[in-house]
C-alpha positions as a Markdown table, in Angstrom:
| # | Residue | x | y | z |
|---|---|---|---|---|
| 1 | Met | 2.2 | 1.5 | -15.4 |
| 2 | Leu | 1.9 | 4.5 | -13.2 |
| 3 | Gly | 4.5 | 3.9 | -10.6 |
| 4 | Arg | 5.6 | 7.3 | -9.1 |
| 5 | Gln | 3.6 | 9.1 | -11.7 |
| 6 | Asp | 1.9 | 11.6 | -9.6 |
| 7 | Gln | -1.8 | 11.4 | -11.0 |
| 8 | Pro | -5.0 | 12.4 | -9.7 |
| 9 | Leu | -7.8 | 10.0 | -8.8 |
| 10 | Thr | -10.3 | 9.9 | -11.6 |
| 11 | Ala | -14.1 | 10.8 | -10.8 |
| 12 | Asp | -14.8 | 7.0 | -10.6 |
| 13 | Gly | -11.8 | 6.6 | -8.2 |
| 14 | Leu | -13.0 | 9.5 | -5.7 |
| 15 | Thr | -16.3 | 8.4 | -5.4 |
| 16 | Gln | -15.0 | 4.8 | -4.6 |
| 17 | Ala | -12.8 | 6.5 | -2.0 |
| 18 | Glu | -15.7 | 8.7 | -0.7 |
| 19 | Gln | -18.1 | 5.4 | -0.8 |
| 20 | Leu | -15.5 | 3.2 | 1.2 |
| 21 | Gly | -15.2 | 5.9 | 3.8 |
| 22 | Lys | -18.9 | 6.1 | 4.5 |
| 23 | Gln | -18.7 | 2.3 | 4.7 |
| 24 | Trp | -16.2 | 2.2 | 6.8 |
| 25 | Gln | -17.6 | 4.8 | 9.3 |
| 26 | Gln | -21.0 | 2.7 | 9.3 |
| 27 | Thr | -19.3 | -0.5 | 10.2 |
| 28 | Cys | -16.1 | 0.1 | 12.0 |
| 29 | Cys | -15.9 | 0.2 | 15.6 |
| 30 | Trp | -12.7 | 2.3 | 15.8 |
| 31 | Arg | -11.4 | 5.2 | 14.2 |
| 32 | Pro | -7.7 | 6.3 | 13.4 |
| 33 | Gln | -5.6 | 8.7 | 15.4 |
| 34 | Ala | -3.8 | 9.5 | 12.4 |
| 35 | Ile | -3.8 | 8.5 | 8.7 |
| 36 | Trp | -0.3 | 8.2 | 7.1 |
| 37 | Thr | -0.4 | 8.5 | 3.3 |
| 38 | Ser | 1.8 | 8.5 | 0.4 |
| 39 | Pro | 3.0 | 11.9 | -0.9 |
| 40 | Leu | 1.5 | 10.8 | -4.3 |
| 41 | Gln | -1.8 | 12.9 | -4.9 |
| 42 | Arg | -3.9 | 9.9 | -5.5 |
| 43 | Ala | -3.1 | 8.2 | -2.2 |
| 44 | Gln | -3.6 | 11.8 | -0.5 |
| 45 | Gln | -6.9 | 12.4 | -2.5 |
| 46 | Thr | -7.9 | 8.8 | -1.2 |
| 47 | Ala | -7.0 | 9.6 | 2.5 |
| 48 | Ile | -8.9 | 12.9 | 2.6 |
| 49 | Ala | -12.1 | 11.3 | 0.8 |
| 50 | Leu | -11.9 | 8.2 | 3.5 |
| 51 | Ser | -11.7 | 10.7 | 6.3 |
| 52 | Gln | -14.4 | 13.3 | 5.5 |
| 53 | Gly | -17.1 | 13.2 | 8.2 |
| 54 | Gln | -14.7 | 12.3 | 11.1 |
| 55 | Thr | -15.1 | 14.3 | 13.9 |
| 56 | Pro | -12.4 | 15.4 | 15.2 |
| 57 | Val | -10.4 | 15.9 | 12.0 |
| 58 | Ile | -8.0 | 13.1 | 11.7 |
| 59 | Pro | -4.5 | 14.6 | 11.3 |
| 60 | Leu | -2.9 | 13.5 | 7.6 |
| 61 | Leu | 0.7 | 12.9 | 7.7 |
| 62 | Val | 2.6 | 12.4 | 4.3 |
| 63 | Gln | 5.0 | 9.7 | 4.7 |
| 64 | Pro | 7.7 | 9.8 | 1.9 |
| 65 | Ala | 8.4 | 5.9 | 2.3 |
| 66 | Leu | 4.9 | 4.8 | 1.5 |
| 67 | Thr | 5.3 | 6.1 | -2.2 |
| 68 | Glu | 4.9 | 3.6 | -4.9 |
| 69 | Ile | 7.4 | 1.6 | -6.4 |
| 70 | Asp | 9.6 | 3.6 | -9.3 |
| 71 | Leu | 9.3 | 1.9 | -12.4 |
| 72 | Gly | 12.2 | 3.7 | -13.8 |
| 73 | Cys | 11.8 | 3.9 | -17.8 |
| 74 | Leu | 8.5 | 2.3 | -17.8 |
| 75 | Thr | 6.7 | 5.0 | -15.3 |
| 76 | Gly | 3.5 | 6.2 | -17.1 |
| 77 | Leu | 3.5 | 4.0 | -20.0 |
| 78 | Thr | 0.9 | 1.5 | -21.2 |
| 79 | Trp | 2.4 | -1.8 | -21.9 |
| 80 | Pro | 1.9 | -1.5 | -25.7 |
| 81 | Glu | 3.9 | 1.8 | -25.4 |
| 82 | Ala | 6.7 | 0.2 | -23.7 |
| 83 | Glu | 6.7 | -2.7 | -26.3 |
| 84 | Gln | 7.2 | 0.2 | -28.7 |
| 85 | Arg | 9.8 | 2.4 | -26.8 |
| 86 | Tyr | 11.7 | -0.9 | -25.2 |
| 87 | Pro | 11.1 | -3.8 | -27.3 |
| 88 | Asp | 14.2 | -5.7 | -26.1 |
| 89 | Leu | 13.5 | -5.3 | -22.0 |
| 90 | Cys | 10.0 | -6.4 | -22.9 |
| 91 | Gln | 10.6 | -9.3 | -24.5 |
| 92 | Gln | 13.3 | -10.1 | -21.7 |
| 93 | Leu | 10.2 | -9.4 | -19.0 |
| 94 | Leu | 8.0 | -11.7 | -20.8 |
| 95 | Arg | 10.2 | -14.4 | -21.3 |
| 96 | Asp | 11.7 | -14.8 | -17.9 |
| 97 | Arg | 9.7 | -14.7 | -14.9 |
| 98 | His | 13.0 | -13.9 | -12.9 |
| 99 | Trp | 13.5 | -10.3 | -12.1 |
| 100 | Arg | 15.1 | -8.4 | -14.6 |
| 101 | Pro | 16.6 | -5.0 | -13.7 |
| 102 | Ile | 14.5 | -1.8 | -15.5 |
| 103 | Pro | 16.7 | 1.2 | -16.0 |
| 104 | Glu | 16.4 | 4.1 | -13.6 |
| 105 | Ala | 14.0 | 1.8 | -11.5 |
| 106 | Glu | 13.8 | 0.9 | -7.8 |
| 107 | Thr | 15.3 | -2.3 | -7.2 |
| 108 | Leu | 13.2 | -4.8 | -5.3 |
| 109 | Ser | 15.6 | -5.3 | -2.5 |
| 110 | Asp | 15.5 | -1.6 | -2.3 |
| 111 | Cys | 11.7 | -1.5 | -2.2 |
| 112 | Arg | 11.8 | -4.4 | 0.4 |
| 113 | Met | 14.1 | -2.4 | 2.6 |
| 114 | Arg | 11.9 | 0.4 | 2.4 |
| 115 | Ala | 9.0 | -1.7 | 3.5 |
| 116 | Glu | 11.0 | -3.0 | 6.5 |
| 117 | Gln | 11.8 | 0.4 | 7.6 |
| 118 | Val | 7.9 | 1.4 | 7.5 |
| 119 | Cys | 7.2 | -1.8 | 9.2 |
| 120 | Thr | 9.4 | -0.8 | 12.2 |
| 121 | Gln | 8.1 | 2.4 | 12.3 |
| 122 | Leu | 4.6 | 1.3 | 12.0 |
| 123 | Ile | 5.2 | -1.6 | 15.1 |
| 124 | His | 6.8 | 1.3 | 17.4 |
| 125 | Thr | 4.0 | 3.8 | 16.9 |
| 126 | Glu | 1.5 | 3.1 | 19.6 |
| 127 | Ala | -1.4 | 4.5 | 17.7 |
| 128 | Asp | -4.2 | 3.3 | 15.2 |
| 129 | Leu | -3.7 | 4.3 | 12.0 |
| 130 | Trp | -4.8 | 4.3 | 8.3 |
| 131 | Val | -1.9 | 3.8 | 6.0 |
| 132 | Ile | -2.7 | 4.9 | 2.4 |
| 133 | Ser | -0.4 | 3.5 | 0.1 |
| 134 | His | -0.2 | 1.5 | -3.2 |
| 135 | Gly | -0.4 | -2.0 | -4.7 |
| 136 | Gly | 3.1 | -2.7 | -5.6 |
| 137 | Phe | 4.6 | -1.2 | -2.4 |
| 138 | Leu | 1.7 | -2.6 | 0.0 |
| 139 | Gln | 3.0 | -6.2 | -1.3 |
| 140 | His | 6.4 | -5.7 | 0.4 |
| 141 | Leu | 4.8 | -3.9 | 3.5 |
| 142 | Leu | 2.4 | -6.7 | 4.1 |
| 143 | Ala | 5.1 | -9.2 | 4.0 |
| 144 | Ala | 7.2 | -7.4 | 6.1 |
| 145 | Leu | 4.3 | -6.8 | 8.6 |
| 146 | Leu | 3.9 | -10.7 | 8.4 |
| 147 | Gly | 7.3 | -11.7 | 8.9 |
| 148 | Cys | 7.6 | -13.2 | 5.8 |
| 149 | Asp | 11.4 | -13.3 | 4.2 |
| 150 | Arg | 9.7 | -13.2 | 0.5 |
| 151 | Ser | 7.1 | -10.9 | -0.9 |
| 152 | Trp | 4.2 | -12.8 | -2.3 |
| 153 | Gly | 2.3 | -11.5 | -5.2 |
| 154 | Leu | -1.2 | -10.3 | -4.3 |
| 155 | Asp | -4.0 | -9.4 | -6.7 |
| 156 | Trp | -4.4 | -6.2 | -5.0 |
| 157 | Pro | -7.5 | -3.9 | -5.8 |
| 158 | Leu | -7.3 | -0.6 | -7.0 |
| 159 | Leu | -8.9 | 0.4 | -3.7 |
| 160 | Gly | -9.4 | -2.1 | -0.5 |
| 161 | Ala | -8.8 | -2.2 | 3.1 |
| 162 | Ile | -7.2 | -4.6 | 5.3 |
| 163 | Asp | -7.2 | -4.2 | 8.8 |
| 164 | Leu | -4.2 | -5.3 | 10.9 |
| 165 | Ser | -4.3 | -5.7 | 14.6 |
| 166 | Leu | -0.8 | -6.0 | 16.6 |
| 167 | Ala | -0.1 | -6.0 | 20.3 |
| 168 | His | 2.8 | -3.4 | 20.1 |
| 169 | Glu | 3.9 | -4.4 | 23.8 |
| 170 | Asp | 4.7 | -8.0 | 22.7 |
| 171 | Trp | 5.9 | -7.5 | 19.1 |
| 172 | Asp | 9.6 | -8.3 | 20.6 |
| 173 | Thr | 8.7 | -11.3 | 22.4 |
| 174 | Ala | 10.5 | -14.5 | 22.1 |
| 175 | Gly | 8.3 | -16.9 | 24.0 |
| 176 | Arg | 5.1 | -18.7 | 22.7 |
| 177 | Asp | 3.0 | -15.6 | 22.2 |
| 178 | Arg | 4.9 | -15.4 | 18.7 |
| 179 | Trp | 2.3 | -17.9 | 17.6 |
| 180 | Asn | -0.5 | -16.5 | 19.6 |
| 181 | Thr | -3.3 | -15.6 | 17.0 |
| 182 | Ser | -5.3 | -13.3 | 19.5 |
| 183 | Leu | -2.1 | -11.0 | 19.6 |
| 184 | Trp | -1.5 | -10.5 | 15.6 |
| 185 | Arg | -4.6 | -10.6 | 13.5 |
| 186 | Trp | -5.5 | -9.4 | 10.0 |
| 187 | Gln | -8.9 | -9.4 | 8.2 |
| 188 | Ile | -9.9 | -8.0 | 4.7 |
| 189 | Leu | -12.6 | -5.2 | 5.3 |
| 190 | His | -13.7 | -4.2 | 1.9 |
| 191 | Trp | -13.2 | -5.1 | -1.6 |
| 192 | Pro | -15.0 | -2.6 | -3.6 |
| 193 | Ser | -15.3 | -3.3 | -7.6 |
| 194 | Arg | -12.1 | -2.9 | -9.6 |
| 195 | Ser | -13.6 | 0.0 | -12.0 |
| 196 | Ala | -10.8 | 2.6 | -12.5 |
| 197 | Ile | -9.0 | 5.0 | -10.0 |
C-alpha cells in the first residue's frame, strides 16, 4: 500500500512506461502541449519516459494535487504487515465495506474535493495535456470529470492510458449539448500488462 510513499519505478515499470510512450507516438495523432504530473517520483519517471523522443520537448509541470491518496498509518505496508501492526483496524476494514477512518490518512471527502479542484483546473486549461497520477486518486478525478456524484471503484492498471476529449468552450452549457456525445468523449487507449511498477 504505497500511498504517498515516494518510491521510484522498478526496472519493469520503467520499461513499461517507455514502451507505452513509443506505442503512443506511433498510434496517437496528437501530442500534448504540457504534461501535468504528481510530485511522487514514480509518476515523474513515468512522465519523463512517456515524453522521451518528443520534439519539441514537452514541458513537465509538477502538480501537487495529483499526488496519491494519503493512506496514513498504512502507507508503505503490505497487508500482512498492516494486520500485524494494526490488527483491530484491519479486522474492521475486512468486516465492513463502509469506509472506516484510517489514522493519519486523507479522508475520502478531502480526496474528492481535491479531485474536483483538479477537474476545474483541467476544464479551464485550454491545452492538450497528459496527466500522470495514481490509481487511487484517478478514480476520484475521473468521476469528477464525468460529473458523477459518486466515485466508482475501477480495476485500474498499474500503467494505462485513457483519452478524454472535451469541448472547453461548451463545458458550462445548460442546453441540449450537455448530452451531445460528440463534445465529450473518452476512450481507453492502451492497457499494458499488470506486471509490477
